[in-house]
The first five atom37 places (N, CA, C, CB, O) and aatype in JSON, in Angstrom:
{
  "aatype": [12, 15, 6, 2, 10, 9, 16, 0, 13, 6, 10, 10, 7, 9, 7, 17, 7, 7, 9, 13, 19, 19, 12, 9, 9, 9, 18, 10, 19, 15, 10, 0, 10, 15, 11, 9, 13, 0, 14, 1, 7, 14, 6, 0],
  "atom_mask": [
    [1, 1, 1, 1, 1],
    [1, 1, 1, 1, 1],
    [1, 1, 1, 1, 1],
    [1, 1, 1, 1, 1],
    [1, 1, 1, 1, 1],
    [1, 1, 1, 1, 1],
    [1, 1, 1, 1, 1],
    [1, 1, 1, 1, 1],
    [1, 1, 1, 1, 1],
    [1, 1, 1, 1, 1],
    [1, 1, 1, 1, 1],
    [1, 1, 1, 1, 1],
    [1, 1, 1, 0, 1],
    [1, 1, 1, 1, 1],
    [1, 1, 1, 0, 1],
    [1, 1, 1, 1, 1],
    [1, 1, 1, 0, 1],
    [1, 1, 1, 0, 1],
    [1, 1, 1, 1, 1],
    [1, 1, 1, 1, 1],
    [1, 1, 1, 1, 1],
    [1, 1, 1, 1, 1],
    [1, 1, 1, 1, 1],
    [1, 1, 1, 1, 1],
    [1, 1, 1, 1, 1],
    [1, 1, 1, 1, 1],
    [1, 1, 1, 1, 1],
    [1, 1, 1, 1, 1],
    [1, 1, 1, 1, 1],
    [1, 1, 1, 1, 1],
    [1, 1, 1, 1, 1],
    [1, 1, 1, 1, 1],
    [1, 1, 1, 1, 1],
    [1, 1, 1, 1, 1],
    [1, 1, 1, 1, 1],
    [1, 1, 1, 1, 1],
    [1, 1, 1, 1, 1],
    [1, 1, 1, 1, 1],
    [1, 1, 1, 1, 1],
    [1, 1, 1, 1, 1],
    [1, 1, 1, 0, 1],
    [1, 1, 1, 1, 1],
    [1, 1, 1, 1, 1],
    [1, 1, 1, 1, 1]
  ],
  "atom_positions": [
    [[-11.64, -79.15, 25.25], [-12.4, -78.24, 24.55], [-13.41, -78.65, 23.26], [-11.43, -77.34, 24.13], [-13.23, -79.79, 22.85]],
    [[-14.34, -77.95, 22.63], [-15.78, -78.26, 22.23], [-14.71, -78.61, 20.41], [-17.42, -76.45, 22.5], [-13.71, -78.01, 20.0]],
    [[-15.48, -79.81, 19.73], [-14.16, -79.3, 18.39], [-15.34, -78.55, 17.55], [-13.1, -80.99, 17.16], [-14.83, -78.44, 16.44]],
    [[-16.31, -78.13, 17.51], [-16.75, -76.5, 17.03], [-15.97, -75.49, 17.37], [-18.03, -75.98, 17.58], [-15.85, -74.58, 16.56]],
    [[-15.43, -75.45, 18.34], [-14.57, -74.07, 18.71], [-13.3, -74.45, 18.49], [-14.67, -73.45, 20.24], [-12.55, -73.48, 18.52]],
    [[-12.87, -75.24, 18.33], [-11.38, -75.65, 17.61], [-11.68, -75.24, 16.27], [-10.87, -77.39, 17.64], [-10.9, -74.47, 15.69]],
    [[-12.83, -75.7, 15.65], [-12.89, -75.22, 14.11], [-12.75, -74.08, 13.81], [-13.94, -75.41, 13.47], [-12.08, -73.61, 12.89]],
    [[-13.86, -73.19, 15.18], [-13.96, -71.72, 14.7], [-12.52, -71.12, 14.5], [-14.8, -70.78, 15.81], [-11.99, -70.65, 13.49]],
    [[-11.92, -71.32, 16.12], [-10.03, -70.58, 15.99], [-9.18, -70.69, 14.89], [-8.93, -71.25, 16.99], [-8.27, -69.92, 14.59]],
    [[-9.76, -72.31, 13.96], [-9.3, -72.04, 12.91], [-9.31, -71.91, 11.84], [-8.94, -72.24, 12.85], [-8.39, -72.17, 11.06]],
    [[-11.12, -71.17, 11.43], [-11.27, -69.97, 10.92], [-11.37, -68.8, 11.44], [-12.0, -70.0, 10.39], [-12.03, -67.88, 10.95]],
    [[-10.69, -68.76, 12.51], [-10.37, -67.17, 12.89], [-9.32, -66.56, 12.54], [-10.3, -66.89, 14.16], [-9.25, -65.44, 12.04]],
    [[-7.93, -67.72, 12.97], [-6.17, -67.83, 12.15], [-6.84, -67.59, 11.17], [0.0, 0.0, 0.0], [-7.11, -66.4, 11.39]],
    [[-7.68, -68.02, 9.55], [-7.09, -68.3, 8.6], [-8.0, -66.77, 7.95], [-7.21, -70.01, 8.04], [-7.88, -66.38, 6.79]],
    [[-8.54, -66.36, 8.58], [-9.06, -65.5, 8.46], [-8.27, -63.62, 8.55], [0.0, 0.0, 0.0], [-8.67, -62.61, 7.97]],
    [[-7.3, -63.75, 9.32], [-6.99, -62.67, 9.66], [-5.4, -63.25, 9.43], [-7.65, -62.1, 11.07], [-4.54, -62.53, 9.95]],
    [[-5.0, -64.2, 8.87], [-3.52, -64.61, 8.09], [-4.07, -63.69, 6.45], [0.0, 0.0, 0.0], [-3.47, -62.73, 5.95]],
    [[-4.92, -64.13, 6.1], [-5.68, -63.42, 4.8], [-5.81, -62.28, 4.58], [0.0, 0.0, 0.0], [-5.49, -61.77, 3.51]],
    [[-6.34, -61.61, 5.61], [-6.08, -60.07, 5.93], [-5.02, -59.51, 5.93], [-6.4, -59.7, 6.95], [-5.0, -58.33, 5.6]],
    [[-3.94, -60.11, 6.27], [-2.39, -59.45, 6.29], [-1.6, -59.83, 5.58], [-1.67, -59.52, 7.33], [-0.5, -59.38, 5.28]],
    [[-2.26, -60.88, 5.2], [-1.18, -61.21, 3.42], [-1.69, -60.13, 2.57], [-1.57, -63.03, 2.29], [-1.07, -59.29, 1.92]],
    [[-3.36, -60.4, 2.75], [-3.6, -59.06, 1.23], [-2.78, -57.97, 1.79], [-5.58, -58.24, 0.85], [-1.62, -57.86, 1.4]],
    [[-3.4, -56.91, 2.93], [-2.66, -56.35, 3.54], [-1.11, -55.88, 3.01], [-2.74, -57.07, 4.48], [-0.8, -54.77, 2.57]],
    [[-0.52, -56.67, 3.12], [0.95, -56.65, 2.65], [1.37, -56.53, 1.26], [1.53, -57.78, 3.02], [2.16, -55.79, 0.67]],
    [[0.31, -57.83, 0.8], [0.55, -57.61, -1.06], [-0.23, -55.68, -1.72], [-0.89, -59.47, -2.13], [0.27, -55.11, -2.69]],
    [[-1.46, -55.07, -0.9], [-1.61, -54.01, -1.39], [-0.55, -52.84, -1.33], [-2.63, -53.74, -0.93], [-0.48, -51.87, -2.08]],
    [[0.53, -53.29, 0.11], [1.26, -52.44, 0.17], [3.09, -52.47, -0.52], [1.02, -52.31, 1.51], [3.93, -51.59, -0.39]],
    [[3.26, -54.03, -1.37], [4.3, -54.12, -1.89], [3.48, -53.42, -3.07], [5.07, -55.52, -1.94], [3.73, -52.25, -3.32]],
    [[2.85, -53.87, -3.54], [2.37, -53.19, -5.0], [2.34, -51.73, -5.11], [0.92, -53.58, -5.36], [2.69, -51.21, -6.17]],
    [[1.88, -50.85, -3.92], [1.75, -49.48, -4.2], [3.13, -48.97, -4.34], [0.96, -48.74, -3.13], [3.53, -48.16, -5.17]],
    [[4.03, -49.76, -3.1], [5.47, -49.09, -3.18], [6.06, -49.36, -4.71], [6.57, -49.81, -1.94], [6.65, -48.4, -5.2]],
    [[5.94, -50.82, -5.71], [6.11, -50.93, -7.14], [5.75, -49.65, -7.49], [5.32, -52.02, -7.87], [6.42, -48.62, -7.44]],
    [[4.34, -49.88, -7.96], [3.95, -48.35, -8.67], [4.44, -47.32, -8.44], [2.83, -47.88, -8.52], [4.73, -46.58, -9.38]],
    [[4.73, -46.92, -6.96], [5.6, -45.46, -6.85], [6.85, -45.16, -7.11], [5.66, -45.01, -5.74], [7.25, -44.0, -6.97]],
    [[7.95, -46.54, -7.69], [9.35, -46.46, -7.78], [9.04, -46.51, -9.8], [10.4, -48.04, -6.72], [9.83, -46.02, -10.6]],
    [[7.8, -47.19, -10.16], [7.71, -47.07, -11.47], [7.41, -45.41, -11.83], [6.59, -48.1, -11.96], [8.13, -44.49, -12.22]],
    [[6.22, -45.52, -11.53], [5.73, -43.96, -11.9], [6.1, -42.69, -10.72], [3.89, -44.02, -12.05], [5.31, -42.02, -10.05]],
    [[7.66, -42.66, -10.76], [8.1, -42.27, -9.71], [8.51, -40.24, -10.57], [9.56, -43.62, -9.09], [9.3, -40.33, -11.5]],
    [[8.3, -39.56, -10.43], [8.54, -38.22, -11.21], [9.95, -37.92, -11.79], [8.24, -37.06, -10.27], [10.71, -38.19, -10.86]],
    [[10.54, -37.59, -12.63], [12.23, -37.86, -13.15], [12.18, -36.72, -13.79], [12.79, -39.27, -14.21], [11.42, -36.41, -14.71]],
    [[13.33, -35.83, -13.07], [14.3, -34.68, -13.72], [13.36, -33.4, -13.6], [0.0, 0.0, 0.0], [12.42, -33.46, -12.81]],
    [[13.57, -32.26, -14.34], [12.87, -31.19, -13.92], [11.52, -30.83, -14.49], [13.65, -30.23, -14.08], [11.03, -29.7, -14.38]],
    [[10.8, -32.05, -15.25], [9.54, -31.9, -15.23], [8.75, -31.82, -14.25], [9.16, -32.57, -15.78], [8.0, -30.86, -14.05]],
    [[8.81, -32.55, -13.71], [8.32, -32.61, -12.13], [7.85, -31.92, -11.26], [8.96, -32.81, -11.5], [7.63, -32.4, -10.14]]
  ]
}
């Protein structure tokens, strides 16, 4: 395989990995915020 093709696949893997890491971080932050600011008691 060409060296450029190998480099392209490495960049592709880093890009997809970054996308999934950011999606997981956003999901975890949204879960944390929903627990912190959850409605409590009868005033909800």
